[in-house]
Legacy VTK file of the C-alpha trace (Angstrom):
# vtk DataFile Version 3.0
C-alpha trace
ASCII
DATASET POLYDATA
POINTS 378 float
51.912 65.245 75.382
48.133 65.519 75.630
46.242 68.714 76.412
45.532 67.333 79.886
49.252 66.773 80.510
50.104 70.283 79.340
47.437 71.741 81.640
48.833 69.612 84.469
52.272 71.119 83.863
50.847 74.631 84.200
49.186 73.602 87.459
52.515 72.200 88.734
54.228 75.474 87.805
51.623 77.623 89.578
51.462 75.367 92.630
55.251 75.457 93.034
55.314 79.248 92.892
52.408 79.417 95.329
54.103 77.163 97.898
57.634 78.598 97.658
56.856 82.336 97.355
56.700 83.395 101.013
59.284 80.908 102.407
61.795 82.080 99.798
61.098 85.680 100.799
62.052 84.848 104.392
65.325 83.351 103.135
66.008 86.615 101.294
65.687 88.411 104.643
68.045 85.898 106.270
70.989 85.447 103.888
72.845 87.528 101.300
70.206 88.364 98.695
72.725 88.280 95.873
73.317 84.593 96.629
69.627 83.880 96.132
69.581 85.790 92.837
72.571 83.771 91.635
70.840 80.571 92.737
67.708 81.704 90.891
69.711 81.930 87.660
71.285 78.512 88.164
67.896 76.900 88.856
66.419 78.693 85.833
69.133 77.202 83.609
68.372 73.818 85.170
64.718 74.134 84.137
65.571 74.560 80.455
68.230 71.849 80.678
65.694 69.379 82.084
63.422 69.976 79.093
66.288 69.397 76.673
67.885 66.369 78.337
64.688 64.635 79.471
61.936 65.524 76.948
59.164 63.505 78.625
56.271 64.464 80.860
58.411 63.787 83.942
61.249 65.903 82.542
58.964 68.783 81.748
57.345 68.512 85.178
60.787 68.759 86.772
61.554 71.779 84.588
58.353 73.537 85.628
59.083 72.880 89.298
62.559 74.369 88.846
61.115 77.332 86.952
58.617 77.975 89.747
61.373 77.805 92.368
63.571 80.148 90.328
60.816 82.724 89.986
60.039 82.577 93.696
63.703 83.014 94.624
63.810 86.209 92.567
60.353 87.521 93.506
60.702 89.895 96.437
64.451 89.352 96.616
65.441 91.680 93.788
62.996 94.419 94.772
64.138 94.324 98.396
67.828 94.324 97.509
67.320 97.282 95.193
65.262 99.308 97.663
67.655 98.680 100.569
70.647 99.559 98.420
69.022 102.797 97.267
68.086 103.610 100.873
71.684 103.064 101.954
72.708 105.597 99.286
69.914 108.031 100.227
68.322 107.555 96.793
65.169 105.561 97.589
63.079 108.052 95.596
64.675 106.585 92.448
63.144 103.149 93.080
60.003 103.480 90.953
61.941 104.898 87.998
64.566 102.146 88.110
62.033 99.340 88.430
59.904 100.866 85.680
62.837 101.070 83.275
63.898 97.521 84.170
60.427 96.129 83.492
60.226 98.133 80.266
63.560 96.687 79.133
62.302 93.199 79.994
59.219 93.695 77.828
61.340 94.891 74.910
63.616 91.881 75.405
60.564 89.597 75.215
59.646 91.085 71.850
63.207 90.654 70.569
63.564 87.080 71.792
60.157 86.102 70.435
61.252 87.360 67.032
64.629 85.606 67.385
62.943 82.248 68.038
61.918 81.938 64.391
65.422 82.080 62.810
66.824 79.989 65.673
64.257 77.271 65.011
65.126 77.300 61.319
68.862 77.199 62.045
69.006 74.545 64.760
65.542 73.470 65.778
64.212 73.124 69.307
67.652 72.235 70.705
69.246 75.515 69.580
66.378 77.537 71.057
66.668 75.575 74.314
70.439 75.846 74.726
70.289 79.546 73.845
67.825 79.898 76.716
70.249 78.073 79.015
73.032 80.443 77.934
70.891 83.511 78.650
70.076 82.105 82.091
73.846 81.946 82.563
74.056 85.654 81.707
71.358 86.285 84.329
73.467 84.387 86.874
76.654 86.284 86.038
74.940 89.667 86.271
73.381 88.767 89.628
76.815 87.837 90.977
78.185 91.275 90.072
75.400 93.349 91.673
76.967 96.004 93.923
75.617 95.914 97.463
76.846 98.370 100.090
77.894 97.224 103.553
74.824 98.918 105.049
72.496 96.724 102.982
74.226 93.397 103.656
73.327 90.826 106.265
76.050 89.995 108.834
78.073 86.901 107.930
80.975 86.939 110.371
82.190 83.880 112.311
82.899 80.326 111.220
80.614 78.157 109.108
78.955 76.464 112.089
78.168 79.780 113.793
76.862 81.306 110.581
74.636 78.276 109.979
73.248 78.422 113.513
72.494 82.135 113.152
70.756 81.601 109.803
68.609 78.768 111.185
67.657 80.893 114.195
67.012 84.021 112.109
64.865 82.406 109.423
61.686 81.728 111.481
62.014 85.165 113.074
62.122 86.829 109.647
59.181 84.760 108.442
57.090 85.750 111.467
58.112 89.414 111.249
57.290 89.720 107.547
53.920 87.992 107.743
53.049 89.981 110.876
53.893 93.312 109.263
51.928 92.466 106.118
48.892 91.644 108.242
49.041 94.071 111.176
50.467 97.318 109.784
47.519 99.213 108.302
49.478 101.096 105.565
51.423 97.966 104.599
48.291 95.818 104.510
46.511 98.378 102.329
49.478 98.669 99.970
49.798 94.861 99.691
46.103 94.382 98.923
45.806 97.313 96.498
48.924 96.360 94.533
47.929 92.675 94.474
44.386 93.368 93.281
45.599 95.874 90.680
48.148 93.441 89.236
45.892 90.391 89.592
42.966 92.002 87.793
45.168 92.987 84.847
46.396 89.473 84.041
44.046 89.299 81.056
46.835 90.112 78.580
46.932 86.365 77.890
43.528 86.794 76.238
44.493 89.597 73.837
45.225 87.159 70.962
41.786 85.611 71.470
40.168 89.051 71.271
41.876 89.597 67.920
40.703 86.175 66.742
37.097 86.888 67.773
37.267 90.091 65.715
38.360 87.892 62.768
41.778 89.502 62.455
43.962 87.530 59.993
46.314 85.195 61.845
49.486 86.852 60.548
48.336 90.221 61.951
47.587 88.958 65.461
51.231 89.117 66.650
51.438 92.719 65.443
48.393 93.766 67.470
49.559 91.868 70.544
53.023 93.378 70.109
51.384 96.816 70.103
50.001 96.141 73.598
53.469 95.095 74.784
54.911 98.344 73.425
52.204 100.276 75.276
53.053 98.488 78.521
56.772 99.078 77.969
56.233 102.813 77.512
53.941 103.004 80.545
56.344 101.225 82.894
59.313 103.220 81.594
57.525 106.420 82.649
56.848 105.212 86.205
59.603 107.452 87.569
57.665 110.494 86.351
54.438 109.488 88.058
56.016 108.094 91.253
55.233 111.256 93.233
51.602 111.597 92.142
48.971 111.705 94.868
46.617 108.711 95.217
43.711 110.563 93.566
45.766 111.160 90.416
46.820 107.497 90.315
43.182 106.499 90.709
42.369 108.540 87.598
45.164 106.738 85.713
43.736 103.349 86.695
40.217 104.447 85.721
41.380 105.728 82.316
43.310 102.510 81.665
40.317 100.334 82.577
37.949 102.301 80.324
40.341 102.265 77.360
40.852 98.496 77.570
37.144 97.719 77.980
36.092 99.971 75.107
39.043 98.881 72.973
38.111 95.232 73.356
34.609 95.881 72.007
35.237 98.147 69.022
36.890 97.538 65.656
40.126 95.638 66.302
42.718 98.021 64.878
41.579 101.216 66.620
40.523 99.061 69.542
43.987 97.620 70.046
45.459 101.110 70.035
43.116 101.869 72.928
44.078 98.607 74.643
47.775 99.436 74.232
47.378 102.893 75.773
45.172 101.536 78.549
47.557 98.721 79.352
50.406 101.225 79.451
48.499 103.335 81.984
47.754 100.299 84.150
51.366 99.112 83.898
52.508 102.510 85.106
50.101 102.417 88.049
51.229 98.887 88.969
54.879 99.927 89.250
53.989 102.982 91.345
51.729 100.921 93.637
54.532 98.418 94.240
56.913 101.302 94.965
54.462 102.674 97.544
54.509 99.257 99.201
58.295 99.394 99.489
58.063 102.890 100.989
55.743 101.889 103.840
57.580 98.707 104.857
59.447 99.569 108.044
60.289 96.205 109.607
63.348 93.996 109.085
61.677 91.506 106.701
61.209 93.532 103.524
61.577 90.576 101.144
59.067 88.504 103.122
56.466 91.273 102.980
57.089 91.656 99.244
56.634 87.897 98.818
53.297 88.079 100.653
52.305 90.650 98.035
53.455 88.259 95.282
51.394 85.448 96.793
48.313 87.661 97.036
48.767 88.621 93.385
48.750 84.935 92.392
45.526 84.368 94.340
43.765 87.264 92.588
45.035 86.145 89.176
43.794 82.591 89.749
40.393 83.999 90.719
40.286 85.998 87.466
41.196 82.937 85.388
38.600 80.854 87.256
35.923 83.442 86.481
36.797 83.210 82.783
36.446 79.423 82.948
33.115 79.637 84.783
31.636 82.129 82.294
33.157 80.569 79.167
29.853 79.175 77.930
27.899 82.343 78.584
30.035 85.166 77.198
32.821 85.597 74.667
36.388 86.334 75.737
36.000 89.851 74.337
32.943 90.475 76.502
34.625 89.032 79.594
37.703 91.250 79.169
35.450 94.265 78.695
33.481 93.387 81.838
36.676 93.279 83.900
36.688 97.047 83.545
33.769 97.160 85.996
35.687 95.858 89.055
38.695 97.903 87.924
36.575 101.024 88.400
36.250 99.940 92.026
40.000 99.349 92.179
40.542 102.891 90.847
38.385 104.267 93.668
40.310 102.116 96.167
43.631 103.442 94.836
42.397 107.026 95.109
41.125 106.594 98.684
43.468 104.054 100.303
46.834 103.892 98.528
49.584 105.384 100.759
50.766 108.818 99.595
54.287 109.233 98.178
57.275 109.525 100.452
59.472 107.046 102.380
57.701 105.542 105.374
54.519 107.531 104.818
52.212 106.705 107.710
53.751 103.291 108.309
54.990 102.753 111.830
52.485 104.563 113.965
49.600 102.325 112.880
51.445 99.111 113.719
51.649 97.132 116.900
55.143 97.803 118.330
56.088 94.182 118.817
55.047 93.066 115.338
57.995 94.656 113.539
60.809 93.426 115.729
62.720 90.160 115.806
LINES 1 379
378 0 1 2 3 4 5 6 7 8 9 10 11 12 13 14 15 16 17 18 19 20 21 22 23 24 25 26 27 28 29 30 31 32 33 34 35 36 37 38 39 40 41 42 43 44 45 46 47 48 49 50 51 52 53 54 55 56 57 58 59 60 61 62 63 64 65 66 67 68 69 70 71 72 73 74 75 76 77 78 79 80 81 82 83 84 85 86 87 88 89 90 91 92 93 94 95 96 97 98 99 100 101 102 103 104 105 106 107 108 109 110 111 112 113 114 115 116 117 118 119 120 121 122 123 124 125 126 127 128 129 130 131 132 133 134 135 136 137 138 139 140 141 142 143 144 145 146 147 148 149 150 151 152 153 154 155 156 157 158 159 160 161 162 163 164 165 166 167 168 169 170 171 172 173 174 175 176 177 178 179 180 181 182 183 184 185 186 187 188 189 190 191 192 193 194 195 196 197 198 199 200 201 202 203 204 205 206 207 208 209 210 211 212 213 214 215 216 217 218 219 220 221 222 223 224 225 226 227 228 229 230 231 232 233 234 235 236 237 238 239 240 241 242 243 244 245 246 247 248 249 250 251 252 253 254 255 256 257 258 259 260 261 262 263 264 265 266 267 268 269 270 271 272 273 274 275 276 277 278 279 280 281 282 283 284 285 286 287 288 289 290 291 292 293 294 295 296 297 298 299 300 301 302 303 304 305 306 307 308 309 310 311 312 313 314 315 316 317 318 319 320 321 322 323 324 325 326 327 328 329 330 331 332 333 334 335 336 337 338 339 340 341 342 343 344 345 346 347 348 349 350 351 352 353 354 355 356 357 358 359 360 361 362 363 364 365 366 367 368 369 370 371 372 373 374 375 376 377
């Protein structure tokens, strides 16, 4: 495929996620969330299968559509299921720690699977890598099916099939309206959505870390090591989110500020010491991102938790696209290294915003009283 076709595939992937994100969140507030997580795994396996069985532009386009749908089905669904389950057990304070350790494990798994791709390619080529990916998507599906969910966190599903279908169809638009309304009208929820989305969206420049190494003339074989160092830093930072989950907003603002400064300075100085700074900074920002998302879960008080979380996911995509667009617009004026360093400037503003506007720790902190009473009810 040509470069234009490959870029078109990325656009298809992003557009699918953009369109499906919030509607899939409303479904997660309407039906059993485990069913959507299982479906996400099945669709994910279908994406890889399409690439293997139909290796043309159309086949890859289908795979990217399926991948986008799969990601949207999981986005908001897993977080909401976990938070509601912990709340039912009286353990919602454990949310940030659990999510942080899960994201840290995912980052470590990415490092392991990236390393495993090389021997798999040698042993069986593209097909072995692809079918191994399908098998791992099957593991995802099986694990989702075994998630324990208490009766208090489940949606009602009594009655015959016709009655259940009618209730789902009636409930879906109500959940969609309730979630979007809460995200827009509840002051604490709106602040948490915007702060978390901007924080995550502004830190999507990890894709440019290899280019920073290249601009510093790092030998090609050493680039994966330096990039891997930043992944390790992020993994450590997210794993420690449980320890910083109770910090006040001012302390979290300092963490964001320190992370922004370390990344900006690290991008400009000698690559080896610089990438150590980038790794530490990215770990600090990763920690703050998990805590900010946990604060969002704490202030959601309406019935459409997954929908609100999906609004946050959509807002994150918008900010990320804006960051990428700014890199494209300034490509002829500044180097990638300079652009990454300059992103530290708006992140200083984000740090101030976190310190002044992020909800304080604690379930339901300041959430309901600032909302219009009718906005949170179905």
